[in-house]
C-alpha positions in Angstrom: 22.4 -3.0 -0.5 20.8 -1.6 2.7 17.1 -1.6 3.1 16.0 1.4 5.3 12.3 0.7 5.2 10.4 -1.9 7.3 9.9 -5.2 5.2 6.2 -6.8 5.1 5.1 -9.9 6.8 4.8 -12.9 4.6 3.6 -16.0 6.6 4.7 -18.3 3.7 8.4 -16.8 3.6 9.6 -15.5 6.8 13.0 -14.9 5.8 11.7 -12.8 2.8 14.1 -10.0 2.0 13.1 -6.3 1.7 12.3 -5.5 -1.9 12.6 -1.8 -1.5 15.1 0.7 -3.0 15.5 4.4 -2.7 17.2 7.3 -4.3 18.0 10.6 -3.1 19.9 12.9 -5.6 21.0 16.6 -5.9 19.2 17.8 -9.1 18.8 20.8 -11.2 15.4 21.2 -12.5 13.9 23.5 -15.1 10.8 25.0 -13.9 9.1 27.6 -16.3 12.2 28.2 -18.2 14.3 28.9 -15.1 16.9 26.6 -13.7 16.2 25.6 -10.1 18.5 23.3 -7.6 16.8 20.8 -5.3 16.6 17.3 -4.1 15.1 14.3 -5.8 13.8 11.7 -3.5 12.0 8.4 -4.7 11.1 5.2 -3.1 10.7 2.2 -5.2 8.5 -0.5 -3.5 9.3 -4.1 -5.0 6.5 -6.9 -4.9 6.5 -10.4 -6.3 9.2 -12.8 -7.1 11.2 -10.5 -8.9 10.2 -7.4 -6.6 13.8 -6.5 -5.6 15.3 -6.6 -9.3 12.2 -4.5 -10.5 12.8 -1.8 -7.8 16.3 -1.9 -8.6 15.8 -1.4 -12.2 13.4 1.6 -11.7 15.7 3.4 -9.2 18.6 3.0 -11.8 16.4 4.1 -14.7 15.1 7.3 -13.1 18.5 8.3 -11.6 20.0 8.3 -15.3 16.7 9.3 -17.3 14.8 11.7 -15.3 
């Protein structure tokens, strides 16, 4: 996992890992009944003790179900 965003500053935990994930995907969308090709881009900003796990879950869910 490579984090491409800047991690926040937490004075209580200076070595806290970046909890963000991202998704770029070629996609086919249906807009007004017509198929259009495009790019889906998403950033998932994790917070809290399970922030990384939550952002990974959201990224993976979106990539399969959206």
